[in-house]
C-alpha positions, 0 to 999 in steps of 0.5 A: 499500499502507497504511503500517505505522504507518497500519494499526496507527492502524486496528487501535487504533480498530477495537479501541477500536470493539469494545470499546465495542460491548460497553457499556452505552447510557449509556457509549456516549452519554459517560458519565459526563460528569463525571470527577473524576479528571481533576483528579488525573491529573497533579501539576500538575493536583493542585497547581492544584485542591488546596484546602488549603495548609500553609506555615511560617506555620501551625505555632508550635513549642513549646520546653520549657526547663530551667535550666542552660548548654548543658543538653539533656535528651531526653524519653522520651516523646517521641523526638526531642523535648529540654528545651533550657537557656536558651542552646539555646532562644536558638538554637532560636528563632534557627533557627525564625525563619531557617526561617520560623516566626512564633511559639514556645511556652514551656513551663518544666521547674521544678525540684522544690524550687521547686515548692510548693502555692501555685505560689509560683515563677510569680510569680517574675519572675525565674523559668526561663520569664521569664528565657527570654522576656528573652533570647529576645526580646533575641536574636530580637525579630521572632519572636512568643513565646507563654507558657502561663498555667497553674500546673501547671507550679509546684505540688507537686500537679500541678494547674492551679490552687490547691486547697482544704482538701478538694483540690478546685482553687477556680476564685476564689482561683486567678483571682487566682494566674493575674492575677499569672502573666500580668503578670509574663509580660507584663511579660517580653516576652511576646506572646501569653499563652495561658491553659490552666487551664481555670479560669471568668472567667480570660480577663476577669480577665487581660484586665482586669488588662493593661489596667489596667497598660499591657499593651493590645497584649499578645494572648490566645490561650485554650485555650477549648476543652481536654479531659480527654485521655488525649493528654497523658502525653508533655506532663506528663513534659516539664514534670515535672508527670505525676509530682505529679499528685494524681487527675485534671483532669476537673472543670475540662477538658472531657468528651471526650463534649460538643460543644455545651459548647465552643461554650459556653466559645468564647462567653464566652471571646470575650466576655471579650476573648480575641484567639484560641481553640483546641481542644486535643486535635487529631485526635480533636477535628477536629469541634469545630475545625470548629465553633469555626471555623463558628461565631465566624469568630475565629483558630482554634488547634489543638494537636497534642498530645505524645500525637499525636507520640509515636503517629507518631513510634514508628509511623514508627520501628518502619515501620508509617507512612511519616513524612513522609507522615503527618505532613503528612496530620495538619497538612492535616486540621487546615487542612482543619477550619479551623484557623489555626494549629497548636501541633506539635513537627514545626514545624521539619521540617515549615517545612523541607521546604516551605521546600525545595519552593518 
């Protein structure tokens, strides 16, 4: 007498044969032979064939600094992000180094009384950002420090450059100011100068000045393709330039409709001495990231802007999105598009998650 287990096996084979008999000739012959789902069946298999990897080494943490002692000022339009006094920024830099972040980027919120038409505080060796650089470098020498080179945190009108009598940003006068600002920051110990102003010729002018003044090892990260975007609102709240801004920045930041122009901007900045280039904003400009990386093969960074952070955070707070998953999905999209590094306000929480996973 056949055993129950053998009867069950025969029954299963019979049932499979019946199902196979109803298939088309193509399916009977084994079609489809290529089944992409095979590699997706198990977690271990998905990990083995994964094309894109995200690590703490890919992340740069933007920090906003303010004057004061043990001062922390929450940014309403960026829930979970705060302006920090220098002592707290030092502590944040220590934490960043401990979780494996390679660099931080500093952005000052200058007191309104120190802002003027000429952005004179930008040239002060004792200004807020220079003091922050010195304090962080003394406490955490192993972490990289990136400084923004632009005048908007220091101008009373909120623009990235100096204005003519008619209210237009004067490109060539602004270049002289940016060179002075860059030298002041390099002297303070900044590792990477990041001109974000979008003036024509500023990379060449800053590179020449660095060479002439002995800062040959100071790197330049050019915001080469920075668009006149609606994603910057919360950032302007954070640095305090939004309320001062007269008009808009469309005469010097790029038109969101243009892609080929971004390649021209990047090519010029590389020829003038940029070591790395930036695309900003991020998620709406993945095509630009891809084109820049594909065309130039230079280290290409992307900025997940304050507006992108605010949208994801707000949706997650309302339960409309899975916070952890959507953050990683966005960051992976930047990497998949070709970005070598990402400016993101999510950097510390993502770095901790990645560190815990491995």
